TORNU-765984 format. One record per residue (C-alpha): residue in one letter; x, y, z. Coordinates in steps of 0.25 Angstrom, whole numbers, m for minus. Example, Ala and Ser with C-alpha at 12.3 -4.5 7.8 and 13.67 -1.06 7.14 Angstrom:
> r / u / v / w
> A / 49 / m18 / 31 .
> S / 55 / m4 / 29 .
***
This chain:
> r / u / v / w
> M / m36 / 11 / m65 .
> S / m43 / 24 / m63 .
> R / m45 / 21 / m49 .
> L / m30 / 21 / m47 .
> F / m29 / 35 / m50 .
> S / m41 / 40 / m43 .
> A / m36 / 33 / m30 .
> R / m24 / 42 / m31 .
> G / m33 / 54 / m31 .
> H / m33 / 57 / m46 .
> R / m47 / 60 / m53 .
> V / m50 / 49 / m63 .
> T / m62 / 50 / m73 .
> I / m66 / 37 / m80 .
> I / m72 / 40 / m94 .
> T / m82 / 29 / m97 .
> T / m97 / 26 / m101 .
> P / m109 / 24 / m91 .
> A / m109 / 9 / m91 .
> N / m94 / 8 / m88 .
> A / m95 / 19 / m78 .
> Q / m106 / 11 / m71 .
> L / m96 / m1 / m70 .
> L / m86 / 9 / m63 .
> H / m96 / 16 / m54 .
> T / m94 / 8 / m41 .
> T / m79 / 9 / m41 .
> I / m79 / 24 / m45 .
> S / m89 / 27 / m34 .
> K / m81 / 20 / m24 .
> D / m68 / 27 / m28 .
> S / m75 / 40 / m29 .
> S / m81 / 39 / m15 .
> S / m67 / 36 / m10 .
> G / m62 / 49 / m15 .
> H / m56 / 44 / m28 .
> P / m58 / 54 / m39 .
> I / m63 / 44 / m50 .
> S / m76 / 46 / m59 .
> A / m82 / 41 / m72 .
> H / m86 / 50 / m83 .
> T / m95 / 43 / m93 .
> F / m99 / 45 / m107 .
> P / m112 / 38 / m113 .
> F / m108 / 26 / m121 .
> P / m113 / 27 / m136 .
> S / m121 / 15 / m135 .
> K / m131 / 18 / m146 .
> Q / m121 / 23 / m155 .
> V / m114 / 10 / m155 .
> G / m126 / 1 / m154 .
> L / m125 / m4 / m140 .
> P / m135 / m5 / m129 .
> D / m134 / 6 / m117 .
> G / m124 / 1 / m106 .
> L / m115 / m8 / m115 .
> E / m102 / 0 / m114 .
> N / m91 / m10 / m111 .
> L / m87 / m24 / m115 .
> F / m91 / m31 / m103 .
> N / m100 / m42 / m107 .
> V / m98 / m39 / m122 .
> Y / m95 / m52 / m130 .
> D / m97 / m47 / m145 .
> F / m88 / m39 / m154 .
> D / m99 / m30 / m159 .
> T / m103 / m25 / m145 .
> A / m88 / m23 / m141 .
> T / m86 / m15 / m154 .
> K / m98 / m6 / m151 .
> I / m93 / m3 / m137 .
> H / m79 / 1 / m142 .
> T / m86 / 10 / m153 .
> G / m94 / 16 / m142 .
> M / m82 / 19 / m134 .
> H / m75 / 26 / m145 .
> L / m87 / 34 / m148 .
> L / m85 / 41 / m134 .
> R / m71 / 46 / m138 .
> E / m76 / 60 / m142 .
> K / m84 / 62 / m129 .
> I / m73 / 57 / m120 .
> E / m62 / 65 / m127 .
> Q / m71 / 78 / m125 .
> F / m73 / 75 / m110 .
> I / m58 / 72 / m108 .
> T / m54 / 85 / m116 .
> A / m64 / 93 / m108 .
> N / m59 / 87 / m95 .
> P / m44 / 84 / m97 .
> P / m38 / 74 / m87 .
> D / m24 / 73 / m83 .
> C / m23 / 60 / m90 .
> I / m31 / 50 / m98 .
> F / m31 / 35 / m95 .
> S / m37 / 27 / m107 .
> D / m36 / 13 / m112 .
> M / m31 / 10 / m126 .
> F / m45 / 10 / m132 .
> H / m45 / 25 / m131 .
> P / m33 / 29 / m139 .
> W / m38 / 42 / m142 .
> T / m36 / 47 / m128 .
> A / m21 / 47 / m131 .
> D / m23 / 59 / m141 .
> L / m33 / 66 / m132 .
> A / m23 / 65 / m120 .
> I / m12 / 71 / m129 .
> K / m22 / 82 / m133 .
> L / m25 / 85 / m119 .
> R / m10 / 84 / m115 .
> I / m13 / 73 / m105 .
> P / m7 / 59 / m103 .
> R / m15 / 47 / m108 .
> I / m13 / 34 / m101 .
> V / m17 / 21 / m108 .
> F / m23 / 11 / m99 .
> H / m20 / m3 / m104 .
> A / m29 / m14 / m98 .
> T / m19 / m24 / m99 .
> C / m4 / m26 / m96 .
> I / 8 / m20 / m102 .
> F / 13 / m34 / m106 .
> A / 1 / m35 / m115 .
> M / 3 / m22 / m121 .
> S / 18 / m25 / m124 .
> L / 14 / m38 / m131 .
> K / 3 / m30 / m139 .
> D / 14 / m20 / m143 .
> S / 23 / m32 / m148 .
> M / 12 / m38 / m156 .
> R / 10 / m25 / m164 .
> K / 24 / m25 / m170 .
> P / 26 / m29 / m185 .
> D / 36 / m40 / m181 .
> S / 28 / m46 / m170 .
> P / 30 / m62 / m170 .
> H / 16 / m65 / m171 .
> L / 15 / m60 / m185 .
> S / 25 / m71 / m190 .
> V / 20 / m84 / m182 .
> Q / 15 / m95 / m191 .
> S / 3 / m98 / m183 .
> D / m6 / m92 / m172 .
> D / m1 / m102 / m162 .
> E / 14 / m101 / m164 .
> P / 20 / m94 / m152 .
> F / 29 / m82 / m154 .
> L / 38 / m73 / m145 .
> I / 35 / m59 / m144 .
> P / 48 / m51 / m145 .
> G / 52 / m38 / m138 .
> L / 46 / m41 / m124 .
> P / 52 / m43 / m110 .
> H / 48 / m58 / m110 .
> P / 47 / m68 / m121 .
> I / 32 / m69 / m123 .
> T / 26 / m79 / m132 .
> M / 12 / m79 / m139 .
> T / 5 / m85 / m151 .
> K / m3 / m77 / m162 .
> S / m16 / m83 / m157 .
> E / m15 / m76 / m144 .
> L / m14 / m62 / m150 .
> P / m26 / m53 / m152 .
> D / m32 / m54 / m166 .
> Y / m28 / m39 / m169 .
> V / m13 / m43 / m167 .
> R / m14 / m56 / m175 .
> T / m21 / m49 / m187 .
> P / m21 / m34 / m187 .
> N / m35 / m28 / m188 .
> G / m42 / m15 / m184 .
> Y / m39 / m18 / m169 .
> T / m24 / m18 / m172 .
> Q / m25 / m4 / m177 .
> L / m33 / 0 / m165 .
> M / m22 / m6 / m156 .
> E / m12 / 3 / m163 .
> Q / m20 / 15 / m161 .
> F / m20 / 11 / m146 .
> R / m5 / 10 / m146 .
> E / m3 / 23 / m153 .
> A / m12 / 30 / m143 .
> E / m4 / 23 / m131 .
> L / 9 / 28 / m137 .
> K / 4 / 43 / m136 .
> S / 0 / 40 / m121 .
> Y / 7 / 43 / m108 .
> G / 7 / 29 / m104 .
> V / m1 / 16 / m100 .
> L / m7 / 11 / m87 .
> V / m9 / m3 / m84 .
> N / m16 / m11 / m74 .
> N / m4 / m19 / m70 .
> F / 9 / m18 / m61 .
> Y / 23 / m15 / m66 .
> E / 29 / m28 / m60 .
> L / 20 / m37 / m68 .
> E / 25 / m32 / m82 .
> S / 37 / m23 / m79 .
> D / 45 / m28 / m91 .
> Y / 33 / m25 / m100 .
> C / 30 / m12 / m94 .
> E / 45 / m7 / m98 .
> H / 43 / m14 / m112 .
> Y / 30 / m7 / m114 .
> K / 35 / 7 / m110 .
> K / 47 / 5 / m120 .
> I / 38 / 2 / m132 .
> M / 27 / 12 / m129 .
> G / 36 / 23 / m124 .
> H / 26 / 27 / m112 .
> K / 23 / 24 / m98 .
> V / 17 / 12 / m92 .
> F / 10 / 13 / m78 .
> H / 7 / 0 / m71 .
> V / m3 / 3 / m60 .
> G / m11 / m10 / m57 .
> P / m15 / m20 / m54 .
> A / m28 / m12 / m52 .
> A / m35 / m24 / m45 .
> L / m25 / m23 / m34 .
> I / m27 / m8 / m31 .
> H / m41 / m9 / m25 .
> R / m40 / m23 / m19 .
> N / m49 / m24 / m8 .
> T / m60 / m35 / m8 .
> A / m72 / m25 / m11 .
> E / m64 / m20 / m23 .
> Q / m61 / m34 / m28 .
> A / m76 / m38 / m27 .
> D / m81 / m25 / m33 .
> Q / m82 / m27 / m48 .
> V / m85 / m17 / m59 .
> H / m94 / m28 / m63 .
> K / m102 / m35 / m52 .
> A / m97 / m48 / m49 .
> V / m107 / m60 / m50 .
> V / m102 / m66 / m37 .
> G / m99 / m59 / m24 .
> E / m86 / m57 / m17 .
> H / m91 / m66 / m5 .
> E / m95 / m78 / m15 .
> C / m81 / m77 / m21 .
> L / m73 / m76 / m8 .
> S / m82 / m87 / m2 .
> F / m78 / m97 / m13 .
> L / m63 / m92 / m13 .
> N / m61 / m92 / 2 .
> S / m65 / m107 / 2 .
> K / m54 / m111 / m7 .
> K / m39 / m113 / m5 .
> P / m28 / m103 / m9 .
> N / m25 / m103 / m24 .
> S / m35 / m114 / m27 .
> V / m46 / m106 / m35 .
> L / m44 / m103 / m50 .
> Y / m51 / m90 / m55 .
> V / m56 / m90 / m69 .
> C / m61 / m78 / m76 .
> F / m59 / m73 / m91 .
> G / m65 / m59 / m89 .
> S / m78 / m54 / m94 .
> A / m76 / m51 / m108 .
> C / m75 / m66 / m113 .
> I / m86 / m76 / m113 .
> F / m81 / m90 / m115 .
> P / m90 / m99 / m124 .
> N / m96 / m111 / m116 .
> D / m86 / m121 / m121 .
> Q / m74 / m113 / m116 .
> L / m81 / m112 / m102 .
> M / m84 / m127 / m102 .
> E / m69 / m129 / m105 .
> L / m65 / m119 / m94 .
> A / m74 / m125 / m84 .
> S / m69 / m139 / m87 .
> G / m55 / m135 / m86 .
> I / m57 / m128 / m72 .
> E / m64 / m140 / m67 .
> A / m54 / m150 / m72 .
> S / m43 / m142 / m65 .
> G / m49 / m145 / m52 .
> H / m47 / m131 / m46 .
> R / m56 / m121 / m39 .
> F / m61 / m109 / m47 .
> I / m69 / m96 / m49 .
> W / m73 / m95 / m63 .
> V / m79 / m82 / m69 .
> V / m88 / m84 / m81 .
> F / m95 / m73 / m89 .
> G / m107 / m75 / m98 .
> K / m114 / m86 / m89 .
> E / m126 / m84 / m80 .
> E / m126 / m88 / m65 .
> N / m140 / m94 / m67 .
> E / m138 / m102 / m80 .
> N / m145 / m116 / m81 .
> E / m138 / m129 / m82 .
> E / m139 / m130 / m97 .
> E / m132 / m116 / m99 .
> K / m121 / m120 / m88 .
> N / m118 / m133 / m95 .
> K / m114 / m126 / m108 .
> W / m102 / m120 / m101 .
> L / m99 / m128 / m89 .
> P / m97 / m143 / m88 .
> K / m109 / m150 / m82 .
> G / m109 / m149 / m67 .
> F / m97 / m140 / m66 .
> E / m102 / m131 / m56 .
> E / m106 / m142 / m47 .
> R / m93 / m149 / m48 .
> T / m85 / m136 / m45 .
> K / m94 / m131 / m34 .
> G / m86 / m126 / m22 .
> K / m74 / m127 / m31 .
> G / m77 / m116 / m42 .
> M / m85 / m104 / m44 .
> I / m91 / m99 / m57 .
> I / m94 / m84 / m57 .
> R / m103 / m80 / m69 .
> G / m99 / m65 / m71 .
> W / m90 / m55 / m64 .
> A / m82 / m60 / m53 .
> P / m74 / m52 / m42 .
> Q / m61 / m56 / m49 .
> V / m50 / m49 / m41 .
> L / m57 / m54 / m28 .
> I / m56 / m68 / m33 .
> L / m42 / m67 / m38 .
> D / m37 / m61 / m25 .
> H / m42 / m73 / m17 .
> P / m31 / m82 / m12 .
> S / m39 / m94 / m16 .
> V / m38 / m91 / m31 .
> G / m26 / m97 / m37 .
> G / m27 / m94 / m52 .
> F / m34 / m86 / m62 .
> L / m38 / m91 / m76 .
> T / m39 / m78 / m84 .
> H / m42 / m73 / m98 .
> C / m30 / m63 / m96 .
> G / m37 / m50 / m96 .
> W / m27 / m41 / m90 .
> N / m36 / m37 / m78 .
> S / m38 / m52 / m75 .
> V / m23 / m54 / m76 .
> I / m18 / m43 / m67 .
> E / m29 / m47 / m57 .
> G / m24 / m61 / m57 .
> V / m9 / m57 / m56 .
> S / m13 / m47 / m45 .
> A / m19 / m58 / m37 .
> G / m6 / m66 / m39 .
> L / m13 / m77 / m47 .
> P / m8 / m86 / m58 .
> L / m16 / m85 / m70 .
> I / m22 / m95 / m81 .
> T / m22 / m87 / m94 .
> W / m33 / m88 / m104 .
> P / m32 / m76 / m113 .
> L / m43 / m72 / m122 .
> Y / m42 / m59 / m129 .
> A / m37 / m45 / m129 .
> E / m23 / m45 / m123 .
> H / m25 / m58 / m114 .
> F / m15 / m66 / m121 .
> Y / m4 / m55 / m119 .
> N / m8 / m55 / m104 .
> E / m7 / m70 / m104 .
> K / 7 / m70 / m108 .
> L / 11 / m60 / m97 .
> V / 5 / m70 / m87 .
> T / 11 / m83 / m92 .
> Q / 24 / m79 / m99 .
> V / 29 / m67 / m91 .
> L / 23 / m68 / m77 .
> G / 22 / m83 / m77 .
> V / 9 / m83 / m68 .
> G / m1 / m89 / m78 .
> V / m4 / m102 / m86 .
> E / m10 / m101 / m100 .
> V / m23 / m109 / m102 .
> G / m20 / m110 / m117 .
> K / m29 / m100 / m124 .
> K / m21 / m96 / m136 .
> D / m31 / m88 / m145 .
> W / m34 / m74 / m144 .
> N / m49 / m70 / m147 .
> L / m58 / m58 / m146 .
> W / m65 / m58 / m133 .
> I / m78 / m62 / m139 .
> D / m71 / m75 / m144 .
> A / m62 / m77 / m132 .
> G / m67 / m91 / m130 .
> K / m66 / m95 / m144 .
> N / m54 / m105 / m142 .
> L / m57 / m115 / m132 .
> V / m47 / m118 / m120 .
> R / m49 / m132 / m116 .
> T / m52 / m138 / m103 .
> E / m38 / m145 / m102 .
> N / m31 / m132 / m104 .
> I / m39 / m125 / m94 .
> E / m37 / m136 / m84 .
> A / m22 / m137 / m86 .
> A / m20 / m122 / m85 .
> V / m28 / m121 / m72 .
> R / m20 / m133 / m66 .
> R / m7 / m126 / m70 .
> V / m10 / m114 / m61 .
> M / m19 / m120 / m50 .
> D / m13 / m134 / m48 .
> G / 0 / m130 / m42 .
> G / 14 / m135 / m46 .
> D / 27 / m128 / m47 .
> A / 23 / m120 / m60 .
> A / 10 / m115 / m53 .
> V / 17 / m112 / m40 .
> M / 27 / m103 / m47 .
> M / 16 / m96 / m55 .
> R / 8 / m94 / m43 .
> K / 20 / m88 / m36 .
> K / 23 / m78 / m47 .
> A / 8 / m74 / m48 .
> K / 8 / m72 / m33 .
> M / 21 / m63 / m34 .
> L / 14 / m55 / m45 .
> G / 2 / m53 / m37 .
> E / 11 / m47 / m25 .
> M / 18 / m38 / m35 .
> A / 4 / m33 / m40 .
> Q / 0 / m30 / m26 .
> K / 13 / m22 / m23 .
> A / 12 / m14 / m36 .
> V / m1 / m7 / m32 .
> K / 3 / m4 / m18 .
> E / 10 / 9 / m14 .
> G / 24 / 9 / m20 .
> G / 21 / m2 / m29 .
> S / 23 / m1 / m44 .
> S / 8 / 1 / m48 .
> H / 6 / 11 / m37 .
> T / 19 / 19 / m41 .
> N / 15 / 19 / m56 .
> L / 2 / 25 / m53 .
> T / 9 / 36 / m44 .
> V / 19 / 38 / m55 .
> L / 8 / 39 / m66 .
> I / 0 / 49 / m58 .
> E / 12 / 58 / m55 .
> E / 15 / 58 / m70 .
> L / 1 / 62 / m74 .
> E / 1 / 73 / m63 .
> Q / 15 / 78 / m68 .
> L / 9 / 79 / m82 .
> R / m3 / 86 / m78 .
> D / 5 / 96 / m70 .
> Q / 14 / 98 / m82 .
> R / 2 / 101 / m91 .
> A / m3 / 111 / m81 .
> K / 10 / 118 / m82 .
> D / 10 / 118 / m97 .
> V / m3 / 125 / m99 .
***
């Protein structure tokens, strides 16, 4: 998102910590050398104060709640230093995510706008808002698996209580925190999302009405810098090269390969990986499967704990397992890929949609189940695998999805048939709409122009008022 503004010639300063700045270093250096005014300003992470080793400053490869809590505590300990820095070097605008609600009051104090960046879609934010109402139907259902209709939305959306986050099902401290985030957003100038207006136009208008502020769709970001080098260039180094991926995909027919990835935050237990491998193999389709938490050089005994015996031999030439980071955008964009089995994290959903692919939805935690409903119930470009229980990311593999459910979902997308053809047609149309949105004259390109112009007008007005 930051790169969008610097590419238009506006100076951007990213406030972060040293380890996180290192992840951004290559991209920032490339942009800066191209004349784009973008840089990072770092504050040392208070590792010792929160009891963490040096360099552990984000949730990548964190799979326990205690460590995650310490990281969040450390982030909040930086507030005073960040606030002092911004006050001493007042910008024309503050962009911050919901986990920094204090920036709303700081922006008011400095008489500058604060824009909230939501790392999800407005559809999900609309559902979140519906669930906080005292008469929300999830409060009156008789069981966790009883379907209920969410009222007041542009479309009839059905969910079950088991699909809702724990803090929605049973109010806790995080419920109160979410209310603080909402109150801070109400004080802000508007919100920014990595999406395009046409994908959720009804929900954009709905959200503007209930929140009373502006919404700027300026994505999909993955389409803005879409050359091969950028697709392969990861914040995290991919464990397989661009050539290896393309060599495999180039040998396959169009729409014949299923891409399987659940993000980096969830490590499935061995029994779930076994069910997944069995389901993929039983479907008979070609695949690229990204797995985290497994080593490339593990012995047969270790491998047989999570893969059916002889799996890799039987699927040789037909499938590829990537143990670690993969060049996801590069893979999704390849014409041989015909479907995406995803955990429904928003970045993955919008990258799949942008590539014009039908999705197989396997939501796990966060707002994943909300995103699933957008894909399956509104857009009609996805098939549910049957995961019905929300869990924290550390327990995301708690309730097994069985081989037969996985095989059936894969076949519904990849086998063909009238329903699959219609779904693929819709997905392709959305992909084309996404590409138009980011081009000059498209909705996202125009929204970014409008936002920049409004921020410039506010800046000029402040200068006159001094």
